[in-house]
N, C-alpha and C positions, 0 to 999 in steps of 0.2 A: 741247506746244511752244507757246510764246508766238508770236503772229502776227508780231511784229517780228523774232524770231529766224528765222522761216521766210523772211521777205522778205530779210533780210540774207544768209541762206544760199543764196538763189537769184538774187542780183544778176547773176551771170555767165550765167544762162540766157537764151537768145534763140531766135527763130525765124529761120532763114536761108532766104531765097528764092533760087532759081537757075533761070534759063531752060534750063540744061543738063540738067535732069532729064528722064526719059523721057516725062513727061506734059506738060511745058511749062506753058502757061497753061490747059490743059483742066481744069476743075473736076471732081474725083472725090469723090463722096459716100459716106459709110459710116454705117450706122444700127445701133442696138441698143436693146433695151428691157429694163427690170428688171421682170419680171412680178410684180404684186402686192407690190411693194417696201414699200408702206405697209400691209401685211396687218393689223397689229394695230389701227390706227386706222380706215382707210377702205377698204382693199383696192385702192387705186389703184396703177397702174404708173407708171413714169417712162420716157419715151422720149427718146432722144438721137441727134443726128447731128453729123457734122463734115464739112466740105468742105476738101479739100487742093488747092492750086495751086502750081506752081513749087517743089514740095518742102516747103511749109509750110502750116499751117492758116490759112484765110481766113474761115471762117464756122463757127459751132458753136452748138448749143443743147442744153440738158437741161431737160425740162419735165415736170412732173407731169401725167398725162393726166386730163382732166375726166371721162371715162367709165370705169367699171370694166370691165376686160377679163375675159372668162370663161376664156380660154385664152391661153397664151403667144403663139400665132399672132395673136390679136386685138391684143395689146399691140404686137407687132412690126409688124403691118399699119398700126395707127394712127401709129406712129412713122415708118414708111415714107411714109405720106401727107404728114406734115409735111416730111420730107426732100424729097419731090417738089415740094411747094409752093415750098420754098427754091430748088430747082434751077431751076424755071421763072423765079423772080424773078432769080436770078443770071444766067441766060442773057439775059433781057431787059435787065438792067443792062449786061451786057457788050456787047450789040448797040448800046445807046445811046452807049457810050463808044468804039465802033469796034473792039471786040475780039470780033467774032462767033465763036461756037464751033460745031463740028459737032454736030448733034443726031441721035439722042438723047444725053443726057449719060450719063456712067458713074456708076452708083449701085450700091452693094454692100450686101447684106443677108445675114445668116448663118442665116436661118430659112426652110427649104425650103417649109413650108406657106404662109407669108405671101408668099413669092416666087410660088408657084403661083397664089394668089388674084390677085396683082398682074398676072401675065402671061397669064392664061387666063380664059375665061368659065366654065369648070367650077368648081363649088364655090361660086359666088356666092350661091346660095340659103342656104347655111349661114352666110354672113357678112352677110346683109341687115340684121340687127339692130344691127350695129356703128354707133354714132353717132360720126362724125368731125367 
């Protein structure tokens, strides 16, 4: 499909924000990683996150990870680290503009092993080699 045909076909697409959503102005983050997505060339993974507020996307990123992950858990953990950095920045920004949010923020990850590393001190010796 030609790029102009795509743009023409999506002119009516929009993000609608509403304070009447159940989350209001509370930023909610979601993260995922594509483990070894570039397996043929480099073995690097891609990590991505998105933050939603008032029913719409407000911040997102998809980035090739500089470090090769040995496991899916590591790729997810590195992506979660980037999401946490963005969450800290978003909360700081919202404080500065007078929209302080309750902490901790709401962050979602679908990988139980990386959640375990993030929320507990158990298993850290297995993850010490991860360069973030």
